[in-house]
Phi, psi and omega in degrees: 000135180285151174273173187300317182293324177295319179295320178296317178300317179297317180297315181293332181277351184288125179289140176278154176101181186301324183289346180246013186299317182293317178299317180298312179299314182297315182290323178295318177298318178299317180294310182297323176295316177300320183284321195239357179247118342288169018275341174289167181262156179314138185288150169271120185264125178049049177288139177263151171289164181303321180291341182083000183286315184256139173230111180272148183292310180205143175233124177257107178298136180243107183253028188257040185305316186261357181285158180262013179275182182299320181291326174296318178299313182292329176296312182289320184284317186243009182060030187286071179287322176232120179273111181279133175232126175244150184239133178229105182258068184271151179247293184263326183282156180279149167268108190233208186295327181297321179292322177293319178299320178302312180298315179306314182292335178282336182279091181241157176298144002264023185299316184121190187237034177232127176224150175244124175256102178279115186243140178286348177208169180294136178292157177288165180299329178298329177290319179295318179295316181296320180292331174295318178297317179301318179292316179299318183281317191238356185059031176263137182251124176246117178263139174262117180243115180261174175305329179298316179290324177299316179296318179301317179294325176295320176296320178300314180295320180300327178281357180084015179258177185269112181294340178290348173303322180292324177298314179296319177301318181295321176298312181296321178296320176299314178301319182292329183269341185300136175225000000 
C-alpha cells in the first residue's frame, strides 16, 4: 500500500483529458480505497447492471448500518448502502449538468442516495444547479471531489484522523447551500 505522499505524487502526475482517464480513475480508486477501506468494503470496479445498459465506475459497499462512525451515519441518513463513485478527468470541456444527470440515473434502489463525482477540476455552475435540482426532486446527494479534496483527505489520514469527516462536512455544507 502506498503512503499518502506517494499517492499525492501519483495524483499530481496524472495527465488531464481523455488520454489520462484510466490513470485518473486508477489513482482515485487507489486513494479512496486507502482512505476508506475499511470501514467500507473493497470496491466493485466497473460493475454493469444485469441489463448491461449501465456501467458504474466504482461502488464501495457500506455495511456499517449500526456503527456510530461517519459511514454508519451516512447509511442511516442517505441509505448509502453502496457508495457510488464516478470519475471525470476532463481537461478543456466542462463538468456540467449531463455528468450530474448520469450519476443521478445510476443511483437506484437499493444503492442509496449518495454519490461522489471525482472530478479533475471544479465543476461548472450548471453542475451545481443540476445537483440542487437532483436533491430537491429525489433527495439524492452528489458530492464533487476534486484533487484538492482528495489531497486534504490524505493529509487528514496522515495525521491519524478520520478522512470521512470531510465527506460528512461536504454533505452538511451542501445542505447549508442547497436552495
